[in-house]
KEZA-292259 format. One record per residue (C-alpha): residue in one letter; chain; residue number from 1; x, y, z. Coordinates in steps of 0.25 Angstrom, whole numbers, padded with zeros to 4 digits. Last residue first. Example, Ala and Ser with C-alpha at 12.3 -4.5 7.8 and 13.67 -1.06 7.14 Angstrom:
<rec residuo="S" cadena="A" num="2" east="0055" north="-0004" up="0029"/>
<rec residuo="A" cadena="A" num="1" east="0049" north="-0018" up="0031"/>
END
This chain:
<rec residuo="Y" cadena="A" num="130" east="0142" north="0824" up="-0140"/>
<rec residuo="L" cadena="A" num="129" east="0130" north="0818" up="-0144"/>
<rec residuo="K" cadena="A" num="128" east="0130" north="0802" up="-0142"/>
<rec residuo="G" cadena="A" num="127" east="0127" north="0794" up="-0155"/>
<rec residuo="G" cadena="A" num="126" east="0117" north="0783" up="-0152"/>
<rec residuo="N" cadena="A" num="125" east="0112" north="0782" up="-0167"/>
<rec residuo="P" cadena="A" num="124" east="0124" north="0783" up="-0177"/>
<rec residuo="V" cadena="A" num="123" east="0125" north="0798" up="-0183"/>
<rec residuo="A" cadena="A" num="122" east="0116" north="0802" up="-0195"/>
<rec residuo="R" cadena="A" num="121" east="0119" north="0818" up="-0199"/>
<rec residuo="E" cadena="A" num="120" east="0114" north="0830" up="-0193"/>
<rec residuo="P" cadena="A" num="119" east="0112" north="0823" up="-0179"/>
<rec residuo="G" cadena="A" num="118" east="0099" north="0824" up="-0172"/>
<rec residuo="I" cadena="A" num="117" east="0091" north="0834" up="-0164"/>
<rec residuo="L" cadena="A" num="116" east="0077" north="0835" up="-0165"/>
<rec residuo="V" cadena="A" num="115" east="0069" north="0848" up="-0167"/>
<rec residuo="V" cadena="A" num="114" east="0058" north="0850" up="-0156"/>
<rec residuo="R" cadena="A" num="113" east="0047" north="0860" up="-0160"/>
<rec residuo="G" cadena="A" num="112" east="0049" north="0872" up="-0152"/>
<rec residuo="E" cadena="A" num="111" east="0044" north="0882" up="-0163"/>
<rec residuo="A" cadena="A" num="110" east="0058" north="0888" up="-0165"/>
<rec residuo="D" cadena="A" num="109" east="0064" north="0873" up="-0165"/>
<rec residuo="P" cadena="A" num="108" east="0066" north="0866" up="-0152"/>
<rec residuo="F" cadena="A" num="107" east="0079" north="0857" up="-0151"/>
<rec residuo="G" cadena="A" num="106" east="0079" north="0841" up="-0151"/>
<rec residuo="L" cadena="A" num="105" east="0083" north="0830" up="-0143"/>
<rec residuo="V" cadena="A" num="104" east="0077" north="0816" up="-0141"/>
<rec residuo="L" cadena="A" num="103" east="0076" north="0811" up="-0127"/>
<rec residuo="I" cadena="A" num="102" east="0077" north="0798" up="-0124"/>
<rec residuo="E" cadena="A" num="101" east="0069" north="0785" up="-0117"/>
<rec residuo="S" cadena="A" num="100" east="0055" north="0791" up="-0118"/>
<rec residuo="M" cadena="A" num="99" east="0044" north="0781" up="-0112"/>
<rec residuo="F" cadena="A" num="98" east="0031" north="0783" up="-0119"/>
<rec residuo="R" cadena="A" num="97" east="0018" north="0782" up="-0112"/>
<rec residuo="G" cadena="A" num="96" east="0017" north="0797" up="-0109"/>
<rec residuo="I" cadena="A" num="95" east="0032" north="0802" up="-0108"/>
<rec residuo="Q" cadena="A" num="94" east="0040" north="0792" up="-0099"/>
<rec residuo="K" cadena="A" num="93" east="0055" north="0796" up="-0099"/>
<rec residuo="P" cadena="A" num="92" east="0066" north="0787" up="-0099"/>
<rec residuo="P" cadena="A" num="91" east="0079" north="0792" up="-0093"/>
<rec residuo="F" cadena="A" num="90" east="0088" north="0802" up="-0101"/>
<rec residuo="N" cadena="A" num="89" east="0100" north="0794" up="-0107"/>
<rec residuo="V" cadena="A" num="88" east="0096" north="0795" up="-0122"/>
<rec residuo="V" cadena="A" num="87" east="0096" north="0811" up="-0125"/>
<rec residuo="A" cadena="A" num="86" east="0092" north="0811" up="-0140"/>
<rec residuo="A" cadena="A" num="85" east="0098" north="0816" up="-0153"/>
<rec residuo="V" cadena="A" num="84" east="0089" north="0811" up="-0165"/>
<rec residuo="Q" cadena="A" num="83" east="0093" north="0803" up="-0179"/>
<rec residuo="R" cadena="A" num="82" east="0080" north="0803" up="-0187"/>
<rec residuo="G" cadena="A" num="81" east="0076" north="0790" up="-0192"/>
<rec residuo="L" cadena="A" num="80" east="0060" north="0792" up="-0190"/>
<rec residuo="L" cadena="A" num="79" east="0060" north="0807" up="-0184"/>
<rec residuo="T" cadena="A" num="78" east="0055" north="0811" up="-0199"/>
<rec residuo="E" cadena="A" num="77" east="0044" north="0801" up="-0202"/>
<rec residuo="P" cadena="A" num="76" east="0039" north="0802" up="-0187"/>
<rec residuo="T" cadena="A" num="75" east="0036" north="0817" up="-0190"/>
<rec residuo="Y" cadena="A" num="74" east="0045" north="0828" up="-0185"/>
<rec residuo="L" cadena="A" num="73" east="0043" north="0843" up="-0183"/>
<rec residuo="E" cadena="A" num="72" east="0031" north="0844" up="-0174"/>
<rec residuo="T" cadena="A" num="71" east="0030" north="0830" up="-0169"/>
<rec residuo="L" cadena="A" num="70" east="0044" north="0831" up="-0162"/>
<rec residuo="Q" cadena="A" num="69" east="0038" north="0829" up="-0148"/>
<rec residuo="A" cadena="A" num="68" east="0047" north="0816" up="-0143"/>
<rec residuo="S" cadena="A" num="67" east="0044" north="0804" up="-0137"/>
<rec residuo="T" cadena="A" num="66" east="0057" north="0794" up="-0135"/>
<rec residuo="K" cadena="A" num="65" east="0062" north="0781" up="-0138"/>
<rec residuo="R" cadena="A" num="64" east="0076" north="0774" up="-0137"/>
<rec residuo="E" cadena="A" num="63" east="0083" north="0764" up="-0147"/>
<rec residuo="G" cadena="A" num="62" east="0095" north="0759" up="-0143"/>
<rec residuo="I" cadena="A" num="61" east="0106" north="0765" up="-0135"/>
<rec residuo="D" cadena="A" num="60" east="0119" north="0757" up="-0139"/>
<rec residuo="P" cadena="A" num="59" east="0114" north="0752" up="-0152"/>
<rec residuo="G" cadena="A" num="58" east="0109" north="0764" up="-0158"/>
<rec residuo="F" cadena="A" num="57" east="0100" north="0776" up="-0153"/>
<rec residuo="D" cadena="A" num="56" east="0088" north="0773" up="-0160"/>
<rec residuo="V" cadena="A" num="55" east="0077" north="0783" up="-0157"/>
<rec residuo="W" cadena="A" num="54" east="0061" north="0778" up="-0154"/>
<rec residuo="L" cadena="A" num="53" east="0053" north="0790" up="-0155"/>
<rec residuo="K" cadena="A" num="52" east="0039" north="0793" up="-0149"/>
<rec residuo="Y" cadena="A" num="51" east="0034" north="0806" up="-0156"/>
<rec residuo="A" cadena="A" num="50" east="0026" north="0817" up="-0149"/>
<rec residuo="P" cadena="A" num="49" east="0015" north="0827" up="-0150"/>
<rec residuo="R" cadena="A" num="48" east="0012" north="0833" up="-0136"/>
<rec residuo="R" cadena="A" num="47" east="0007" north="0825" up="-0124"/>
<rec residuo="A" cadena="A" num="46" east="0010" north="0812" up="-0130"/>
<rec residuo="E" cadena="A" num="45" east="0001" north="0801" up="-0132"/>
<rec residuo="P" cadena="A" num="44" east="0001" north="0803" up="-0147"/>
<rec residuo="Y" cadena="A" num="43" east="0016" north="0799" up="-0148"/>
<rec residuo="P" cadena="A" num="42" east="0018" north="0796" up="-0163"/>
<rec residuo="E" cadena="A" num="41" east="0029" north="0786" up="-0166"/>
<rec residuo="V" cadena="A" num="40" east="0044" north="0787" up="-0172"/>
<rec residuo="R" cadena="A" num="39" east="0054" north="0776" up="-0172"/>
<rec residuo="V" cadena="A" num="38" east="0069" north="0775" up="-0177"/>
<rec residuo="V" cadena="A" num="37" east="0073" north="0789" up="-0173"/>
<rec residuo="T" cadena="A" num="36" east="0088" north="0789" up="-0173"/>
<rec residuo="G" cadena="A" num="35" east="0098" north="0790" up="-0162"/>
<rec residuo="V" cadena="A" num="34" east="0108" north="0801" up="-0157"/>
<rec residuo="R" cadena="A" num="33" east="0112" north="0802" up="-0142"/>
<rec residuo="V" cadena="A" num="32" east="0112" north="0811" up="-0131"/>
<rec residuo="D" cadena="A" num="31" east="0116" north="0806" up="-0118"/>
<rec residuo="V" cadena="A" num="30" east="0115" north="0818" up="-0108"/>
<rec residuo="K" cadena="A" num="29" east="0126" north="0814" up="-0097"/>
<rec residuo="V" cadena="A" num="28" east="0136" north="0820" up="-0106"/>
<rec residuo="F" cadena="A" num="27" east="0131" north="0835" up="-0105"/>
<rec residuo="D" cadena="A" num="26" east="0131" north="0834" up="-0089"/>
<rec residuo="E" cadena="A" num="25" east="0145" north="0830" up="-0089"/>
<rec residuo="Y" cadena="A" num="24" east="0148" north="0841" up="-0099"/>
<rec residuo="G" cadena="A" num="23" east="0143" north="0851" up="-0088"/>
<rec residuo="I" cadena="A" num="22" east="0130" north="0859" up="-0088"/>
<rec residuo="E" cadena="A" num="21" east="0127" north="0873" up="-0089"/>
<rec residuo="A" cadena="A" num="20" east="0113" north="0878" up="-0089"/>
<rec residuo="Q" cadena="A" num="19" east="0109" north="0888" up="-0098"/>
<rec residuo="S" cadena="A" num="18" east="0099" north="0879" up="-0106"/>
<rec residuo="D" cadena="A" num="17" east="0091" north="0878" up="-0093"/>
<rec residuo="S" cadena="A" num="16" east="0093" north="0892" up="-0088"/>
<rec residuo="T" cadena="A" num="15" east="0086" north="0896" up="-0101"/>
<rec residuo="S" cadena="A" num="14" east="0075" north="0887" up="-0099"/>
<rec residuo="M" cadena="A" num="13" east="0074" north="0875" up="-0108"/>
<rec residuo="A" cadena="A" num="12" east="0062" north="0874" up="-0118"/>
<rec residuo="R" cadena="A" num="11" east="0057" north="0860" up="-0122"/>
<rec residuo="D" cadena="A" num="10" east="0056" north="0854" up="-0110"/>
<rec residuo="Q" cadena="A" num="9" east="0058" north="0839" up="-0116"/>
<rec residuo="G" cadena="A" num="8" east="0056" north="0845" up="-0129"/>
<rec residuo="G" cadena="A" num="7" east="0065" north="0838" up="-0139"/>
<rec residuo="A" cadena="A" num="6" east="0060" north="0824" up="-0136"/>
<rec residuo="D" cadena="A" num="5" east="0045" north="0825" up="-0132"/>
<rec residuo="D" cadena="A" num="4" east="0035" north="0819" up="-0124"/>
<rec residuo="D" cadena="A" num="3" east="0036" north="0825" up="-0110"/>
<rec residuo="G" cadena="A" num="2" east="0045" north="0836" up="-0115"/>
<rec residuo="M" cadena="A" num="1" east="0057" north="0835" up="-0123"/>
END
């Protein structure tokens, strides 16, 4: 995810980055949860086309917001109600005039467009990845 995208903070990892070994203790520090997109707004001020997303992670975590460069494959209508995976324990990051609180996760397709990660069937919001 770059300056204004989820799924693209530095879209490409170098080979050495993807090959680095980590311990299980490192993995469990990253808090990946599932939530439902409850609000979507265009983000015309972003340097690259993006949306503002609000994601509901259930009663324990609540609603969090982020910006995401998803405009090539998704419309606001296709995002609304979709369950997504996101890192919820990164510190907030100022992205233009918008404060991003989470990092929505995705993989690049063959053209480098972000394809969101989410469960294959409905699960309770706030569920932790393991």
